[in-house]
C-alpha positions as CSV (number, residue, x, y, z in Angstrom):
1,V,-8.9,21.2,7.3
2,F,-6.7,23.0,9.8
3,R,-9.6,25.0,11.1
4,G,-11.8,21.9,11.4
5,D,-14.2,23.1,8.7
6,K,-13.5,20.3,6.3
7,D,-13.0,16.6,6.9
8,P,-9.6,15.6,5.5
9,L,-10.9,12.2,4.5
10,E,-13.6,13.8,2.3
11,L,-10.8,15.7,0.4
12,I,-8.7,12.5,0.0
13,F,-11.7,10.3,-0.7
14,P,-14.4,12.4,-2.4
15,E,-17.8,10.8,-2.1
16,G,-16.1,7.8,-0.6
17,Q,-14.2,7.0,-3.7
18,D,-10.5,6.2,-3.7
19,Y,-9.5,7.0,-7.2
20,L,-7.3,10.1,-6.2
21,V,-5.3,8.1,-3.7
22,E,-5.0,5.1,-5.9
23,A,-3.7,7.3,-8.8
24,M,-1.2,8.9,-6.4
25,Y,0.3,5.6,-5.5
26,T,0.2,3.9,-8.9
27,E,0.6,6.8,-11.4
28,G,2.2,9.6,-9.5
29,R,6.0,10.1,-9.7
30,V,6.5,10.1,-6.0
31,G,4.3,7.0,-5.5
32,Q,6.2,5.2,-8.3
33,C,9.5,6.1,-6.8
34,L,8.5,5.0,-3.3
35,N,7.1,1.7,-4.7
36,K,10.4,1.0,-6.5
37,G,12.2,1.6,-3.3
38,V,9.9,-0.8,-1.5
39,L,10.4,-3.4,-4.2
40,S,14.2,-3.1,-4.1
41,V,14.3,-3.4,-0.3
42,L,12.0,-6.4,-0.3
43,Q,14.0,-8.1,-3.0
44,T,17.2,-7.6,-1.0
45,L,15.6,-8.8,2.2
46,C,14.0,-11.8,0.7
47,S,17.3,-12.9,-1.0
48,Q,19.5,-12.3,2.0
49,C,17.4,-13.0,5.1
50,S,15.4,-15.8,6.5
51,L,12.1,-14.0,6.5
52,T,8.9,-16.0,6.7
53,S,6.4,-13.2,7.1
54,I,6.0,-9.6,5.9
55,L,3.5,-7.2,7.5
56,E,2.3,-4.2,5.6
57,I,0.7,-1.6,7.9
58,G,-1.7,0.8,6.2
59,A,-2.3,-1.2,3.0
60,G,-4.8,1.4,1.7
61,T,-5.7,1.0,-1.9
62,G,-3.1,-1.8,-2.4
63,G,-0.8,0.3,-4.6
64,T,2.3,-0.5,-2.6
65,T,1.0,-4.1,-1.9
66,R,0.9,-4.8,-5.7
67,C,4.5,-3.6,-6.0
68,A,5.7,-5.5,-3.0
69,L,4.1,-8.8,-4.1
70,E,6.4,-8.6,-7.2
71,A,9.3,-9.2,-4.8
72,V,7.7,-12.0,-2.7
73,N,7.4,-15.6,-3.6
74,L,4.2,-16.5,-1.7
75,E,5.2,-20.1,-1.6
76,H,8.0,-19.1,0.8
77,F,6.5,-16.0,2.5
78,R,3.3,-15.0,4.3
79,Y,2.3,-11.5,3.3
80,V,-0.1,-9.8,5.7
81,F,-1.6,-6.4,5.2
82,S,-3.7,-4.2,7.5
83,D,-5.6,-0.9,7.4
84,I,-7.9,0.9,9.7
85,S,-10.5,1.3,6.9
86,G,-12.6,-1.8,6.2
87,T,-13.3,-0.4,2.7
88,L,-9.7,0.0,1.9
89,L,-8.8,-3.3,3.4
90,A,-11.3,-5.0,1.1
91,K,-9.8,-3.0,-1.8
92,S,-6.3,-4.2,-0.9
93,R,-7.5,-7.8,-0.6
94,E,-8.8,-7.6,-4.2
């Protein structure tokens, strides 16, 4: 990767599949810890602030999105996510 011999996306998404990245966010200890932090922050913000919209940049596989949506009452908030990859954006939308 550093020499330019390998495409880093091919290592992260072998054969265009996202199972490695999705597992990292949903099953890996670091991903779970980070998602719990996101959940905690959003719960605090939603209860103490007058937020109306939340924007997630880099939604990827939707691992953090799923966690974040636990903290958000969609009747009161608009949750918007984005990603540079159309494939991952579609996955997050699901």
